[in-house]
Backbone as CSV, one residue per row, in Angstrom:
resi,resn,N_x,N_y,N_z,CA_x,CA_y,CA_z,C_x,C_y,C_z
1,MET,9.351,-34.724,-46.411,8.285,-34.545,-46.141,7.595,-33.756,-47.856
2,THR,6.286,-33.170,-46.680,5.341,-33.187,-48.586,5.001,-31.486,-47.488
3,ASP,3.716,-31.200,-48.907,3.382,-30.039,-47.571,2.594,-30.114,-47.231
4,CYS,1.700,-31.629,-47.758,0.455,-31.537,-47.036,0.580,-33.090,-45.691
5,GLY,1.168,-32.856,-45.209,1.312,-33.359,-44.049,2.419,-34.942,-43.989
6,TYR,2.787,-35.652,-43.225,4.004,-36.333,-43.175,3.082,-37.600,-43.024
7,ASP,3.718,-38.400,-44.086,2.868,-39.996,-44.254,2.493,-40.804,-42.662
8,LYS,1.686,-41.532,-42.721,1.573,-42.387,-41.652,2.780,-43.850,-41.196
9,LYS,2.814,-43.677,-42.151,4.365,-45.571,-42.230,4.395,-44.403,-41.438
10,ARG,5.549,-42.894,-41.402,6.961,-43.134,-40.422,6.019,-42.440,-39.143
11,PHE,5.448,-42.431,-38.630,4.968,-43.090,-37.331,4.117,-44.311,-36.540
12,PRO,5.029,-45.340,-36.762,4.644,-46.271,-36.232,3.396,-46.700,-35.256
13,ASN,4.726,-46.064,-34.663,4.117,-46.170,-32.774,2.948,-44.859,-32.248
14,LEU,2.571,-44.138,-33.979,1.786,-43.183,-33.453,0.359,-43.753,-33.528
15,THR,-0.985,-43.272,-32.543,-1.575,-44.010,-32.493,-3.363,-42.657,-31.657
16,ASN,-2.869,-41.763,-31.939,-3.384,-40.413,-31.103,-3.883,-39.398,-32.351
17,GLU,-5.051,-39.757,-32.969,-5.700,-39.207,-34.677,-5.779,-38.079,-34.706
18,ASN,-6.284,-36.986,-33.456,-6.051,-36.288,-33.042,-5.038,-35.387,-33.911
19,LEU,-4.340,-35.671,-34.305,-3.418,-35.115,-35.385,-2.776,-35.527,-36.557
20,ASP,-3.480,-36.054,-37.400,-4.589,-36.423,-38.512,-5.442,-34.921,-39.181
21,CYS,-4.519,-34.473,-39.926,-4.926,-33.197,-40.600,-6.543,-34.101,-41.371
22,PRO,-7.864,-33.131,-40.943,-8.874,-33.554,-41.491,-8.796,-34.140,-43.400
23,ILE,-7.778,-32.982,-43.409,-8.494,-32.101,-44.929,-7.396,-33.455,-45.505
24,CYS,-5.706,-33.456,-45.762,-5.352,-34.698,-46.252,-5.363,-36.057,-46.293
25,THR,-5.207,-35.952,-44.598,-5.373,-37.656,-43.851,-4.560,-38.389,-43.075
26,ASN,-3.112,-37.269,-43.081,-1.097,-37.425,-43.107,-1.001,-37.000,-42.037
27,VAL,-0.320,-36.894,-41.197,-0.527,-36.839,-39.542,0.271,-34.900,-39.900
28,VAL,-0.506,-34.061,-39.511,0.227,-32.119,-39.834,0.940,-31.986,-39.253
29,ILE,1.683,-31.179,-40.648,2.802,-30.260,-40.388,2.247,-28.974,-40.184
30,PHE,3.336,-28.465,-39.350,2.933,-26.965,-39.899,1.488,-26.592,-39.611
31,PRO,1.575,-27.277,-38.732,-0.308,-27.292,-37.373,-0.318,-25.869,-37.274
32,LYS,-2.274,-25.860,-38.243,-2.441,-24.752,-37.832,-4.201,-25.686,-37.365
33,GLU,-4.480,-24.607,-35.848,-5.552,-25.009,-34.784,-7.011,-24.323,-35.457
34,CYS,-7.965,-25.441,-35.311,-9.159,-23.884,-35.437,-9.775,-23.884,-33.816
35,SER,-9.301,-22.494,-34.316,-10.273,-21.914,-32.270,-11.918,-22.390,-32.394
36,GLY,-12.197,-22.462,-33.708,-13.669,-22.860,-33.281,-14.004,-24.765,-32.267
37,CYS,-13.626,-25.314,-33.160,-13.771,-27.291,-32.852,-12.172,-26.982,-32.215
38,GLY,-11.506,-26.598,-32.183,-9.678,-27.280,-31.968,-8.864,-28.291,-32.823
39,ASP,-9.940,-28.608,-33.653,-8.891,-29.551,-35.018,-7.437,-29.085,-35.137
40,LEU,-6.947,-29.729,-35.821,-5.890,-29.679,-36.128,-5.648,-29.347,-37.810
41,PHE,-5.019,-27.995,-38.320,-4.630,-28.635,-40.244,-3.698,-28.294,-40.704
42,CYS,-2.838,-29.155,-41.809,-1.333,-29.162,-41.514,-1.528,-27.231,-42.661
43,GLY,-0.765,-26.651,-42.171,-0.714,-25.028,-42.295,-1.180,-25.437,-44.207
44,LYS,-0.761,-25.695,-44.723,-0.843,-25.339,-46.313,-2.350,-26.008,-46.644
45,CYS,-2.776,-27.515,-46.283,-4.032,-27.791,-46.581,-4.751,-26.940,-46.527
46,ILE,-5.609,-25.923,-44.475,-6.858,-25.354,-44.146,-5.881,-24.649,-45.496
47,ASP,-4.400,-23.739,-45.873,-4.170,-22.493,-47.024,-5.009,-22.837,-47.893
48,ASP,-4.966,-23.592,-48.376,-6.183,-23.596,-50.674,-6.998,-24.037,-49.912
49,TRP,-7.612,-24.447,-48.866,-8.957,-24.843,-48.323,-10.134,-23.570,-48.351
50,ILE,-9.261,-22.691,-47.766,-9.952,-21.792,-47.311,-10.023,-20.657,-48.400
51,LYS,-9.010,-20.638,-49.555,-8.847,-19.791,-50.811,-9.908,-20.939,-51.865
52,LYS,-9.735,-21.794,-51.474,-11.298,-22.278,-52.794,-12.677,-22.097,-52.535
53,ALA,-12.870,-22.265,-50.506,-13.550,-22.555,-50.586,-14.039,-20.483,-49.912
54,LYS,-13.435,-19.528,-50.450,-13.516,-18.526,-50.614,-13.597,-17.184,-52.244
55,TYR,-13.707,-18.467,-52.874,-13.572,-18.612,-54.469,-15.373,-19.181,-54.789
56,ILE,-15.408,-20.545,-53.704,-16.109,-20.426,-54.351,-17.298,-20.434,-53.970
57,SER,-17.211,-19.410,-52.763,-18.692,-18.915,-52.143,-18.811,-17.382,-53.312
58,ASN,-18.025,-16.962,-53.298,-17.909,-15.320,-54.002,-18.409,-15.858,-56.075
59,GLN,-18.199,-16.848,-56.203,-18.836,-17.186,-57.014,-19.982,-17.744,-56.699
60,LEU,-20.201,-18.665,-56.010,-22.054,-18.674,-55.281,-22.944,-17.433,-54.878
61,VAL,-21.749,-15.925,-54.850,-22.824,-15.686,-54.593,-23.702,-14.767,-55.896
62,HIS,-21.707,-14.362,-56.864,-22.559,-13.863,-57.582,-23.706,-15.002,-58.593
63,VAL,-24.018,-16.380,-59.165,-24.781,-16.734,-59.688,-25.715,-16.907,-58.631
64,LEU,-26.229,-16.731,-57.510,-27.895,-16.933,-56.750,-28.369,-15.377,-56.847
65,LYS,-27.222,-14.623,-57.252,-28.037,-13.161,-57.176,-28.315,-13.214,-58.809
66,ASP,-28.027,-13.987,-59.963,-28.179,-14.013,-60.921,-29.693,-14.710,-61.175
67,VAL,-29.513,-16.190,-60.230,-30.125,-16.714,-60.515,-32.294,-14.888,-60.133
68,MET,-31.563,-14.941,-58.514,-32.987,-13.887,-58.002,-33.468,-13.853,-58.849
69,GLU,-31.967,-12.300,-59.861,-33.509,-11.167,-60.494,-33.452,-11.745,-61.798
70,SER,-33.312,-13.342,-61.811,-33.904,-13.813,-63.382,-35.893,-13.843,-62.728
71,LEU,-35.885,-14.115,-61.509,-36.780,-14.334,-61.228,-37.891,-13.880,-61.432
72,PRO,-39.495,-14.282,-61.557,-40.343,-13.163,-61.895,-40.403,-12.943,-60.383
73,ILE,-41.108,-12.360,-60.243,-42.127,-11.629,-59.003,-43.164,-10.878,-58.910
């Protein structure tokens, strides 16, 4: 067992791909469901992704702000 889903080999008869985490592509562990689309994610996968996305978006805002300030008007 890992934090990023169960290996699919552990479930040879599993045919339901709705149980696959879209991030790690393994069978979800500690599942969290997206309230918007209903997709299931491993808890750790989606938590890590959200942290990274927030960091990236904050960095992008700073870069865009710098670019916009440097543009001649």
